[in-house]
RONU-377208 format. One record per residue (C-alpha): residue number from 1; z, x, y. Coordinates in Angstrom, 3 decimals. Example, Ala and Ser with C-alpha at 12.3 -4.5 7.8 and 13.67 -1.06 7.14 Angstrom:
2
pos->1	up->7.800	east->12.300	north->-4.500 .
pos->2	up->7.140	east->13.670	north->-1.060 .
END
This chain:
90
pos->1	up->52.305	east->105.149	north->19.316 .
pos->2	up->53.815	east->107.801	north->17.080 .
pos->3	up->51.798	east->110.266	north->15.041 .
pos->4	up->53.703	east->111.529	north->11.992 .
pos->5	up->52.380	east->114.643	north->10.271 .
pos->6	up->53.893	east->116.423	north->7.320 .
pos->7	up->53.516	east->119.341	north->4.946 .
pos->8	up->55.645	east->118.879	north->1.853 .
pos->9	up->55.080	east->121.185	north->-1.138 .
pos->10	up->56.944	east->119.009	north->-3.665 .
pos->11	up->54.706	east->116.237	north->-5.076 .
pos->12	up->57.561	east->113.801	north->-5.721 .
pos->13	up->58.996	east->114.056	north->-2.182 .
pos->14	up->55.514	east->113.965	north->-0.621 .
pos->15	up->54.558	east->110.766	north->-2.476 .
pos->16	up->57.927	east->109.196	north->-1.671 .
pos->17	up->57.465	east->109.951	north->2.035 .
pos->18	up->53.863	east->108.756	north->2.171 .
pos->19	up->54.773	east->105.484	north->0.428 .
pos->20	up->57.659	east->105.038	north->2.838 .
pos->21	up->55.468	east->105.696	north->5.903 .
pos->22	up->52.910	east->103.106	north->4.778 .
pos->23	up->55.504	east->100.525	north->5.795 .
pos->24	up->55.398	east->101.843	north->9.361 .
pos->25	up->51.791	east->102.664	north->10.094 .
pos->26	up->48.280	east->103.495	north->9.012 .
pos->27	up->47.335	east->106.644	north->7.120 .
pos->28	up->44.512	east->108.385	north->8.988 .
pos->29	up->44.428	east->111.602	north->6.944 .
pos->30	up->46.175	east->112.731	north->3.777 .
pos->31	up->49.342	east->113.806	north->5.590 .
pos->32	up->48.943	east->112.014	north->8.933 .
pos->33	up->50.056	east->108.524	north->9.945 .
pos->34	up->49.576	east->106.553	north->13.173 .
pos->35	up->52.479	east->104.209	north->13.771 .
pos->36	up->52.473	east->101.663	north->16.573 .
pos->37	up->56.216	east->101.547	north->17.076 .
pos->38	up->58.529	east->101.916	north->20.064 .
pos->39	up->60.329	east->105.105	north->21.042 .
pos->40	up->63.605	east->103.653	north->19.736 .
pos->41	up->61.930	east->102.751	north->16.445 .
pos->42	up->60.581	east->106.311	north->16.257 .
pos->43	up->64.108	east->107.661	north->16.564 .
pos->44	up->65.266	east->105.334	north->13.778 .
pos->45	up->62.310	east->106.371	north->11.628 .
pos->46	up->63.171	east->110.033	north->12.257 .
pos->47	up->66.715	east->109.453	north->10.975 .
pos->48	up->65.445	east->107.682	north->7.844 .
pos->49	up->62.882	east->110.389	north->7.077 .
pos->50	up->65.574	east->113.076	north->7.391 .
pos->51	up->67.156	east->111.567	north->4.280 .
pos->52	up->63.907	east->111.793	north->2.277 .
pos->53	up->63.005	east->115.436	north->2.846 .
pos->54	up->64.456	east->118.919	north->2.448 .
pos->55	up->64.382	east->120.654	north->5.861 .
pos->56	up->64.491	east->124.107	north->4.256 .
pos->57	up->61.231	east->123.405	north->2.381 .
pos->58	up->59.456	east->120.558	north->4.192 .
pos->59	up->57.890	east->120.189	north->7.611 .
pos->60	up->57.657	east->116.761	north->9.266 .
pos->61	up->56.706	east->116.213	north->12.911 .
pos->62	up->56.810	east->113.104	north->15.068 .
pos->63	up->54.549	east->113.074	north->18.124 .
pos->64	up->55.149	east->110.370	north->20.714 .
pos->65	up->51.845	east->109.288	north->22.324 .
pos->66	up->52.338	east->107.284	north->25.506 .
pos->67	up->50.541	east->103.935	north->25.632 .
pos->68	up->48.312	east->105.145	north->28.478 .
pos->69	up->47.220	east->108.159	north->26.411 .
pos->70	up->46.134	east->106.183	north->23.331 .
pos->71	up->43.001	east->104.967	north->25.108 .
pos->72	up->42.080	east->108.606	north->25.803 .
pos->73	up->42.063	east->109.680	north->22.141 .
pos->74	up->38.721	east->111.116	north->21.042 .
pos->75	up->37.647	east->110.864	north->17.402 .
pos->76	up->34.803	east->112.010	north->15.169 .
pos->77	up->34.203	east->110.206	north->11.910 .
pos->78	up->36.739	east->107.440	north->12.460 .
pos->79	up->37.596	east->104.586	north->14.756 .
pos->80	up->39.859	east->105.097	north->17.758 .
pos->81	up->43.514	east->104.208	north->17.220 .
pos->82	up->44.068	east->100.498	north->17.538 .
pos->83	up->47.302	east->98.578	north->17.316 .
pos->84	up->47.341	east->96.277	north->14.288 .
pos->85	up->47.417	east->92.522	north->14.861 .
pos->86	up->50.834	east->91.051	north->15.596 .
pos->87	up->50.185	east->88.361	north->12.975 .
pos->88	up->47.577	east->87.211	north->10.471 .
pos->89	up->46.298	east->83.658	north->9.984 .
pos->90	up->45.686	east->82.685	north->6.367 .
END
């Protein structure tokens, strides 16, 4: 799992990034996403996000959480992180 956190002062760039990240994971706080993706996918995501932000003004962090550590996450006021279903039946 990857936790992506960001602090972006520009509204337009912040909205663009948050909309983009919704395609990769679940928003758990205003500027925090949990993404159940592989380490390689995280690296690819990092490269794509670099093109959406201004490093001199913005701060974006990607935290890799090992699979074994996800079960040890403690929460208050929300459910524990859970990988989304691989598919949906309609």
